[in-house]
C-alpha positions in Angstrom: -47.6 -5.1 -132.6 -50.0 -7.9 -133.1 -50.1 -8.7 -129.4 -50.7 -5.1 -128.6 -53.7 -4.9 -130.9 -55.1 -8.2 -129.4 -54.7 -6.8 -125.9 -56.7 -3.6 -126.7 -60.2 -5.1 -126.1 -59.1 -6.5 -122.8 -57.5 -3.2 -121.8 -60.7 -1.4 -122.6 -62.9 -3.9 -120.9 -60.9 -4.3 -117.7 -59.0 -1.0 -117.6 -55.7 -2.8 -116.9 -53.4 0.3 -117.1 -55.7 2.3 -114.9 -55.4 -0.5 -112.3 -51.7 -0.9 -112.7 -51.9 -4.4 -114.1 -51.1 -6.4 -117.3 -52.8 -9.3 -119.1 -49.9 -11.6 -118.0 -50.4 -10.7 -114.3 -54.1 -11.1 -114.4 -53.9 -14.5 -116.1 -51.3 -15.7 -113.6 -53.4 -14.4 -110.7 -56.6 -16.1 -112.0 -54.7 -19.4 -112.4 -53.4 -19.3 -108.9 -56.8 -18.4 -107.5 -58.3 -21.4 -109.4 -55.8 -23.9 -107.8 -56.4 -22.5 -104.3 -60.2 -22.8 -104.6 -60.9 -25.7 -107.0 -61.3 -28.1 -104.0 -64.7 -26.5 -103.5 -66.0 -28.6 -106.5 -65.6 -31.8 -104.6 -66.3 -30.6 -101.1 -69.5 -28.7 -102.0 -70.8 -31.6 -104.0 -70.2 -33.9 -101.1 -72.2 -31.7 -98.7 -75.0 -31.2 -101.3 -75.2 -35.0 -101.7 -76.2 -35.2 -98.0 -79.2 -33.1 -99.0 -80.2 -35.6 -101.7 -78.6 -34.0 -104.7 -76.8 -36.7 -106.8 -73.1 -36.4 -106.2 -72.2 -36.1 -110.0 -74.9 -33.6 -110.5 -73.6 -31.6 -107.5 -70.2 -31.4 -109.1 -71.6 -30.1 -112.3 -73.9 -27.6 -110.4 -70.9 -26.4 -108.4 -68.8 -25.8 -111.5 -71.5 -24.0 -113.4 -72.4 -21.9 -110.3 -68.7 -21.0 -109.9 -68.3 -20.1 -113.5 -71.4 -17.8 -113.4 -70.3 -16.2 -110.1 -66.7 -15.4 -111.4 -68.0 -14.1 -114.7 -70.6 -11.8 -113.1 -68.1 -10.5 -110.6 -65.4 -10.1 -113.3 -67.5 -8.4 -115.9 -69.9 -6.4 -113.7 -67.6 -5.1 -111.0 -64.2 -5.5 -112.6 -62.6 -6.8 -109.4 -60.5 -10.0 -108.9 -62.9 -11.4 -106.4 -63.6 -15.1 -106.8 -67.2 -16.2 -106.2 -68.1 -19.9 -105.6 -70.6 -21.8 -103.4 -69.6 -20.9 -99.8 -68.4 -23.2 -97.1 -70.7 -22.9 -94.1 -73.6 -21.7 -96.3 -73.7 -25.1 -97.9 -73.9 -26.6 -94.5 -76.8 -24.3 -93.7 -78.5 -25.4 -96.9 -78.1 -29.2 -96.3 -78.2 -29.8 -92.6 -80.6 -27.0 -91.5 -82.8 -26.0 -94.4 -83.2 -29.6 -95.8 -82.6 -31.9 -92.9 -83.7 -29.8 -89.9 -86.6 -27.8 -91.4 -87.8 -30.8 -93.5 -87.7 -29.2 -96.9 -86.8 -31.2 -100.0 -83.6 -30.1 -101.8 -85.8 -28.8 -104.6 -87.6 -26.6 -102.1 -84.3 -25.7 -100.6 -83.2 -24.4 -104.0 -86.4 -22.3 -104.1 -85.3 -20.8 -100.7 -81.9 -20.0 -102.3 -83.6 -18.3 -105.2 -85.9 -16.1 -103.0 -83.0 -15.3 -100.7 -81.0 -14.3 -103.8 -83.8 -11.9 -104.8 -83.9 -10.4 -101.3 -80.1 -10.1 -101.4 -80.3 -8.2 -104.7 -82.9 -5.8 -103.2 -80.7 -5.3 -100.2 -77.5 -4.8 -102.3 -79.2 -2.2 -104.6 -80.6 -0.2 -101.7 -79.6 1.3 -98.4 -80.8 -1.8 -96.5 -77.3 -3.3 -96.6 -75.8 -0.6 -94.4 -78.9 -0.6 -92.1 -78.8 -4.3 -91.5 -75.0 -4.4 -91.2 -75.0 -1.6 -88.5 -77.9 -3.3 -86.6 -76.2 -6.6 -86.0 -73.5 -6.4 -83.3 -70.0 -7.5 -84.4 -69.9 -10.1 -81.7 -73.0 -11.9 -83.1 -71.7 -11.7 -86.7 -68.4 -13.2 -85.6 -70.1 -15.8 -83.4 -72.0 -17.1 -86.4 -68.8 -17.6 -88.3 -67.2 -19.4 -85.4 -70.3 -21.6 -84.8 -70.4 -22.6 -88.4 -66.7 -23.4 -88.2 -67.2 -25.8 -85.4 -70.2 -27.3 -87.2 -68.1 -27.9 -90.3 -65.4 -29.5 -88.1 -68.0 -31.8 -86.5 -69.3 -32.8 -90.0 -65.7 -33.5 -91.1 -65.0 -35.6 -88.0 -68.2 -37.6 -88.8 -67.3 -38.1 -92.5 -63.8 -39.2 -91.5 -65.2 -41.7 -89.0 -63.3 -40.0 -86.1 -66.6 -39.3 -84.3 -69.3 -41.9 -84.2 -72.7 -42.4 -82.6 -72.8 -43.6 -79.0 -75.9 -44.7 -77.2 -74.6 -43.5 -73.8 -72.7 -40.4 -74.6 -74.4 -39.4 -78.0 -70.9 -39.2 -79.7 -67.6 -41.0 -79.1 -64.2 -41.5 -80.8 -64.2 -43.9 -83.7 -62.0 -47.0 -83.9 -58.5 -45.9 -84.8 -58.0 -49.3 -86.5 -60.8 -48.6 -88.9 -59.2 -48.0 -92.4 -61.4 -44.9 -92.9 -60.2 -43.4 -89.6 -56.5 -43.9 -90.1 -56.6 -42.8 -93.7 -58.4 -39.7 -92.6 -55.8 -39.1 -89.9 -52.9 -39.6 -92.3 -54.5 -37.3 -94.9 -55.2 -34.7 -92.1 -51.5 -34.7 -91.1 -50.5 -34.2 -94.8 -53.0 -31.4 -95.2 -51.7 -29.7 -92.1 -48.2 -29.8 -93.4 -49.2 -28.5 -96.9 -51.3 -25.7 -95.4 -48.7 -24.7 -92.7 -46.0 -24.5 -95.4 -48.3 -22.4 -97.5 -47.9 -24.6 -100.5 -50.1 -23.3 -103.3 -53.1 -25.5 -104.0 -52.6 -27.2 -100.6 -56.2 -28.5 -100.4 -56.2 -29.8 -103.9 -52.9 -31.6 -103.4 -54.2 -33.1 -100.1 -57.4 -34.4 -101.8 -55.2 -36.1 -104.5 -52.9 -37.6 -101.8 -55.9 -38.8 -99.8 -57.5 -40.4 -102.8 -54.3 -42.2 -103.8 -53.9 -43.5 -100.2 -57.5 -44.8 -100.4 -56.6 -46.7 -103.6 -53.4 -47.9 -102.1 -55.2 -49.4 -99.1 -57.9 -50.8 -101.3 -60.6 -48.7 -99.8 -61.6 -47.2 -103.1 -61.9 -49.0 -106.5 -62.7 -47.9 -110.0 -66.3 -48.6 -111.1 -66.3 -48.8 -115.0 -70.0 -48.1 -115.0 -69.5 -44.9 -113.0 -66.8 -43.7 -115.4 -69.1 -44.3 -118.4 -72.1 -42.5 -116.9 -73.6 -39.7 -119.0 -72.7 -36.6 -116.9 -75.1 -34.1 -118.5 -78.0 -36.6 -118.3 -77.4 -37.1 -114.6 -77.3 -33.3 -114.1 -80.5 -32.5 -116.1 -82.9 -33.3 -113.2 -81.0 -30.7 -111.0 -80.9 -27.8 -113.4 -83.7 -25.3 -112.6 -85.3 -27.9 -110.3 -86.6 -25.3 -107.8 -89.9 -26.2 -106.2 -92.2 -23.5 -104.7 -94.8 -25.9 -103.2 -94.1 -24.7 -99.7 -93.8 -21.0 -100.6 -96.6 -20.2 -98.1 -95.3 -22.4 -95.3 -93.7 -20.9 -92.2 -90.7 -23.2 -92.6 -90.0 -21.9 -96.0 -89.8 -18.3 -94.8 -87.8 -19.2 -91.7 -85.3 -20.8 -94.0 -85.3 -17.8 -96.3 -85.0 -15.2 -93.6 -82.0 -17.0 -92.0 -80.2 -17.8 -95.2 -80.6 -14.2 -96.4 -79.1 -12.9 -93.1 -76.1 -15.2 -93.3 -75.2 -14.5 -97.0 -75.7 -10.7 -96.6 -73.6 -10.4 -93.5 -70.9 -12.8 -94.6 -70.5 -11.1 -98.0 -70.5 -7.6 -96.6 -67.5 -8.5 -94.5 -65.7 -10.5 -97.3 -66.3 -8.0 -100.1 -65.4 -5.0 -97.9 -62.0 -6.6 -97.0 -61.2 -7.6 -100.5 -61.9 -4.3 -102.2 -59.6 -2.6 -99.6 -56.9 -5.2 -100.4 -56.8 -3.8 -104.0 -57.1 -0.2 -102.7 -60.5 0.3 -104.5 -63.0 0.8 -101.7 -65.3 2.6 -104.3 -65.7 -0.8 -106.0 -67.7 -2.2 -103.0 -71.2 -1.5 -104.2 -70.8 -3.1 -107.6 -68.9 -6.1 -106.1 -71.6 -6.6 -103.5 -74.3 -6.4 -106.1 -72.5 -8.9 -108.3 -72.4 -11.2 -105.3 -76.1 -10.9 -104.9 -76.9 -11.5 -108.6 -74.7 -14.7 -108.5 -76.8 -16.1 -105.6 -79.8 -16.2 -107.9 -77.8 -18.2 -110.5 -76.9 -20.7 -107.7 -80.5 -21.7 -107.4 -81.0 -22.1 -111.1 -77.8 -24.3 -111.5 -78.7 -26.4 -108.5 -76.3 -25.3 -105.8 -76.2 -23.7 -102.4 -75.5 -19.9 -102.5 -72.2 -18.3 -103.6 -69.9 -16.1 -101.5 -66.8 -14.1 -102.1 -64.0 -16.4 -101.1 -61.1 -15.7 -98.8 -58.9 -17.5 -101.4 -59.3 -14.4 -103.4 -56.4 -13.1 -101.4 -54.1 -15.6 -103.2 -54.9 -14.0 -106.6 -54.5 -10.5 -105.3 -51.2 -11.4 -103.7 -50.1 -12.7 -107.2 -50.9 -9.3 -108.8 -54.6 -9.6 -109.7 -56.3 -6.2 -109.7 -59.2 -6.5 -112.2 -62.1 -8.6 -113.3 -59.8 -10.5 -115.8 -58.5 -12.4 -112.8 -62.0 -13.6 -111.9 -62.9 -14.4 -115.5 -59.7 -16.4 -115.9 -60.6 -18.5 -112.8 -64.1 -19.0 -114.2 -62.7 -20.3 -117.5 -60.5 -22.7 -115.7 -63.5 -24.0 -113.7 -65.1 -25.0 -117.1 -61.9 -27.1 -117.8 -62.3 -28.9 -114.5 -65.3 -30.8 -116.0 -62.7 -32.8 -118.0 -61.6 -34.5 -114.8 -65.2 -35.3 -113.7 -64.8 -39.1 -114.0 -61.9 -39.0 -111.5 -63.6 -36.6 -109.1 -66.3 -39.1 -108.5 -63.8 -41.5 -107.0 -62.7 -39.2 -104.2 -63.5 -40.8 -100.8 -64.7 -39.1 -97.6 -61.3 -39.7 -96.0 -59.9 -37.2 -98.5 -62.7 -34.7 -97.9 -62.9 -34.8 -94.1 -59.5 -33.1 -93.4 -60.5 -30.1 -95.6 -63.7 -29.6 -93.5 -61.8 -29.9 -90.3 -59.1 -27.4 -91.2 -61.6 -24.9 -92.7 -63.5 -25.1 -89.4 -60.4 -24.4 -87.5 -59.6 -21.3 -89.6 -63.1 -20.0 -89.0 -62.6 -20.3 -85.3 -60.0 -17.5 -85.5 -62.9 -15.0 -85.7 -63.5 -15.5 -81.9 -60.7 -12.9 -81.3 -63.0 -10.2 -82.5 -65.6 -10.9 -79.8 -65.2 -8.9 -76.5 -65.0 -11.8 -74.1 -64.6 -9.4 -71.1 -68.1 -8.0 -71.7 -70.7 -10.6 -70.5 -73.5 -9.0 -72.5 -71.5 -9.5 -75.7 -69.7 -12.8 -74.9 -72.6 -14.9 -73.5 -75.0 -14.5 -76.5 -72.0 -15.2 -78.7 -71.2 -18.3 -76.7 -74.8 -19.5 -77.2 -74.5 -19.2 -80.9 -71.1 -20.9 -81.1 -72.2 -23.8 -78.9 -75.8 -24.3 -80.1 -75.0 -24.4 -83.8 -73.0 -27.6 -83.7 -74.8 -29.1 -80.7 -78.3 -28.7 -82.2 -77.0 -29.5 -85.7 -78.8 -26.3 -86.8 -77.4 -23.0 -87.8 -80.8 -21.3 -87.6 -81.5 -22.6 -84.0 -78.0 -21.6 -82.9 -78.4 -18.1 -84.3 -81.9 -17.8 -82.7 -80.7 -18.4 -79.1 -77.9 -15.8 -79.4 -80.2 -13.2 -81.1 -82.9 -13.6 -78.5 -80.7 -13.4 -75.5 -78.6 -10.5 -76.7 -81.2 -7.7 -76.4 -82.6 -9.4 -73.2 -79.2 -9.1 -71.4 -78.8 -5.5 -72.6 -82.2 -4.6 -71.2 -81.5 -6.3 -67.9 -78.2 -4.3 -67.6 -80.1 -1.1 -68.6 -77.9 -0.8 -71.7 -80.8 -0.9 -74.2 -79.3 2.1 -76.0 -76.7 -0.3 -77.4 -79.4 -2.3 -79.3 -80.6 -1.0 -82.7 -84.4 -1.2 -83.3 -84.0 -3.6 -86.3 -82.3 -6.1 -83.9 -85.4 -6.2 -81.7 -87.5 -7.1 -84.8 -85.0 -9.8 -85.8 -85.0 -11.2 -82.2 -88.8 -11.2 -82.1 -89.0 -13.1 -85.4 -86.6 -15.8 -84.0 -88.7 -16.0 -80.9 -91.9 -16.3 -82.9 -90.3 -19.2 -84.8 -89.7 -21.1 -81.6 -93.3 -20.4 -80.5 -94.7 -21.8 -83.7 -92.6 -24.9 -83.4 -94.3 -25.7 -80.1 -97.8 -25.5 -81.5 
């Protein structure tokens, strides 16, 4: 009787009976979702550190951002969708917005904030459907594939498998290098865990990779690092946004591109996930929750959040309501207890995750009509230029400019929606300004 009374507030808040679920199912689903996605804490912090955000602070920022994202999604939309800083979007933040466009990471966080505001405007209006219908499926999928190859390239570099070469630009690293063979061993283990669909495969592989690094004496415990005041190191990152370049063209190029990526990516992800739980009417509030969480990303000091594909694991375990997402968010808070150990994880344990995630994103190429040159060639340009130029924005630009051009040449201009012409013109304008 006591348990029944205690469960009433949760029943009222998350409408468990109406969604054919129970507290036990939701807690289990939230726990499973957590273990499938917790690897993001380490991987995201590693990528953010390349932008200049201190690694420890990046871990804390990722945790707080994930907690906020899951709570907003759970309480606002009452769906089991897990929201954390997105893979691919973090690469856009670090390697394009900061490294390529020359913004500081503080200015990059301001870009995330403004993009979040624009995302909110889109999500609470009809702009979402207008933009989504304007961009061809082939270009959307090409962006995903291109980012996947980009992540793989970054993973190969972090693992020492690809190194700089004066004659050929890049070359294979030395197999006898400890970092290289530790990365290869960890990659093989990760492939085995993933192929066998072992729950928490990425987390387990990171643990194995770290232990291997200790075993081969490539990583050691720094007592000073373990005693470091975590919150003190995080303080300079919290609400560190800088709007000094708000009026610069580079700021708005970054904002425009980031907004496009997070809007298109989340439209696809949220749409698929609400259909998995047979609640298509939950799309609007879920999409809006996603947008709101992007603003919190900037405040906490992280790249933008997305609805994760790992949500499927929680749904498969019976998650049907926001209690699943809230449970995952609570578990993210507990992960801070293991922060001292997280800081010991080497690149050889992170690289395999990036490589495999990149490979998974490559699967989206099957949605591109490769038999139609007007669809396949612009997609090819996006896919190839993103990793080769080390810039997601430049890769997108080439594809978006060429797409309407080919359609016009083939007298198929009726296949191009008016907003796409505007987007293509803005990308072209960006290139022209770069030459001045």
